[in-house]
N, C-alpha and C positions, 0 to 999 in steps of 0.2 A: 781229347779226352771225355766223354761227352760228362756233362752237370747232370747231378742229381736233384731232381724236383721235385715237390714234396706240395699237394694239394691242399690249399688252404678248406679246413675244414670248419662247419658253421659255431661248433660248439666251442674251437678255440676262441676265436674272435669275443663269444660269448663271455670265456675266463677273462681274457686281455680288459675287454669291456667295463664288467665287474673289478678284476684291482684296480684298474685306473681309477672307478669312484673310487673306490673304497680307499686309495689314497689321496685323490686330488679334491674331495668334497672337499673332507676337514682344513686343507690347505685353505683355499679358497676361499672358507667361511673365514677363518681366520685373516687372511687377507682385507678380506671386505672390512672384519672388525677393528683393522689397523685405520682403514684409510677413511672409513664411514662416521661421523661423529654424529649424533643426534642433537640436532642443533645448528650446527654448521656444515654440515653436507660433504661432501670430498675434500679430504686435507692430508699430506705428509707429513705435518707436525710428527708423527712417531715414529718417522726415518730420520728426518733433520734431527730430530733431541736426542738422538743415539748417541753420537758421538762426542755431545756436551755435558750428558748425563754423567752426573755423580757415581765415578767409583767403574764407570764403564771401560774407560781405558788399561787402568790397574786391574781389575780383575782380567781381562782378556789378556792382556801379556802375560800374567802370571798361571792362568791355563798352557798356554803357547809354550813359557819355561817348563812348568812340570811335564808338558808332553810329549817335548823333545828328549827329556831327560829321562822318563820314561821309556821310549823307544830306543833310545839308546843303550838303558842298562837291562832293558829284555833282551835284544837283539844280544846284548856281551855277554849275558850268560846263559842264551837259550843255543847259540847258533856254533859256540866251540863244540858245548855238550854234542846237538845233534851231529854236528861232523863227525866227531869221533867215536860217536855209536856206531853211526854208520860206515864209516872206515874198519872200524874192529870186526862190524859183521857179526857181533853176539845177538842176540837171540833176546836172551834174557837181561844184556842191559837196556837194551831199548825197549820192554818191556816197564822197567823198573822207573827210566826215564817218559815216558808217556803216561802213564800212573801218578808220579811227582807230579807233570805239565800239567795233567786234567782235572787233580784233585782240586782246585781251587772253585773247577765248577759247581762243587757239593757243596760248598762252606758259604752259608749269605754273608752278604757283606756289612749286615752287623753283627756276626758274631764276629767276623775280620775285626770288626771296630772293636767290638769288648774286648779283645785281645790287646790289638793295638793298646787300647786307654789304659788299661791294667800294667803293661809294661812302662809306660810312660809314665805313671804314677807311680811304683816302685821304683823307678830308675834314682828320681831326685832323693828320695826318701833313705835309701842306703848308699848312694855314691855320689852324697854332696860332699863330701872331704876328699874325694878322689877327682882324677883331669877327666874321668867321665862325664863330672856331673854339666860340664859346658856341651859335651859333643849333643845330650839331651838337651839344653837348650838351643842349640841351634838346631837342630834339626826341628826345632816348632817354632821357626823364626815365622810370624805373620806374613811376611813380604815375602817369602819363598819357603812354604814348609817341603822338607824334602821328606820328612815321614810320610805325606800324602806321595812321592814318588816310589819309593820304598811299597806302599798298600799298591799303587797303582802295578806295581811289575808284575805281583802275583795275583790280580785280578784277571791281567794281558796274559800272564804264560797261557794256558790253556788255546788262545787265540794265535799267539806268536808261534807255537809248536806247530799246530795244526797246519798254518802256512807253509812254514819251514819245512817239515815233513813231506807235502805235498810235493814243494819243488824238488827235494832231495828223493824222493820217488822216480822224480823224472828223469832223473838225471844220472849217471853212474860213473857215481863219483872216485870210487877209488878203482877205476880203470884210467879217468881222469891224472887223477893223482899219477898212476905207476909209471902213465905215458911223462905225464910232466919230469918227473922222479928220473927215468931212463935218459931224458933229454939232458937232464946235467942241471935242472931247477931244483934250487931249497927246496925245503919242506914250507916255510911261510911265502916264500917267489909259486911253490905251487897253487898255495891256497887263495892267494889274493887275484893271482893272474890268468888263473886258470878256473878253478873254483866259483870262484864268488860271482865271475862276469855270468856263470851259467846260472845262477841261482838270484839274478837281477830281479825276476817276477814276485818270486817268491820273497825277495825282501821287502819290495814295495809293498804287497798285499799286505805283509805282518805289519806295516811300521804307519799302514791307514787304519788297521783294526785298532790297534793301542792308541791314536792318535783319536780316532773316534770314541773310544771308551775313555780315556782322558776327559775331552770336550765334554762331553754330556753325562761324567758321572756328579753327582748330587748326596749320597747317602753316608757314602764315606767321610767326606769334605764336611760337610752340616755336621754330623754327629761329634766331628775333631773340633769343630769352631772355626772352622779358616776359611774362604771366600772366594775361589776360585768361581769361574764363570758362572757355570749353571747353577752355583749358590748365588749370586749376586742377582742371575736373571727373578729367582724366586724371591729373595728381598726386594727387587724393585717390584714388581706384581703388585704389592701392598701400599704403594705411591701414585704408580697409573700403570693400572692393566693393559691399556694400548701399548706400552712402550714394551713391556716386557714380550708381548707375543710376536710387535715387531724385530725385535732382537732376537727372540727365537725362530724366529723364519730366517732370518738374516744365514745365524749362525747352523740349520739347515742346508740352505743353500751354499754355504759354505764347506759342508761334510761332503755335498754330491758334487762341487765344485771338484775336492782333492781325490774324489773317487774317480771321479771324468780325467785327473790329471795322471791317476795311478795308473787308467785303463790306460789313456794313449800312452806313457811310455810305453807299458808292457807291450803293445803291439807297435810300437814303433821300431823295440827290441827284437820283434820277432819277423818284421819285414827284413831288415837288417839281414837277422839270420838266415830267413830264407832265400834271400839274392846274395849272400857268401857263399850258402851250397851250392846253388844254380852255378853259378860261378865257378869254382871248382868244381864241379861236372864237368861244364861246359870247357875249361883247360883242359882238363885230362882226356876229354873226348880228341880236343887239336891235339894233344900229344901223340894218342896213340894213332890216330891218320896218320 
């Protein structure tokens, strides 16, 4: 079968050049700013001081923990709902779920923080004599503020839902479940052993988007008075601007690395799936002969 080839047009190269310049020039300027110190010349002190900086490790681990909890809770809320709507085949339920999951896009983070702040202030005043008072205190623990997880889940819902919805559109979920059930599989086994493996790419994409959102979020955490990684970077810039820029570059490289890992896993899964399909077709041809 002949491969289709597309001629490389000049305007495509120009667009790629402009896009590459737009993204790379600020990064190169930031890199030069961190390694070129006036009066000292080339130095890597900004990067060697990162891991020994006050609060760096605690802020990074706090953000990673918040990100993992956000990913787990967002998937736990969105995936069963999306599967139930897809299996029911109800267009009205799908429309309701889509509106609910995409609604946070039109709610500014400042408004979300204002609502959370009102609830957090109202709770201790009215629930001081009830066991729920300790719950309000626990979710605001500065070492691991669970209230940020709840806020991040709401903010990540549109991205998680869109990724899962795209994956579900590419898979005939009802046919897979019915086939598994006809072969004697229980509902949990049909979902975990048949449906979820086919949604692996969608789950990875949703997890990456939620993870990137949490690692880079500043507004909600700053206004609520907590210090995850993004807030720590801004506060560190007041003492050492070069250190904060160096940390920002490393966090950007970390995000890109996660994106490459997700892409590699998705491609590996697609390659294995294509090989299995070709092997099945070959075996069928042999049996027919």
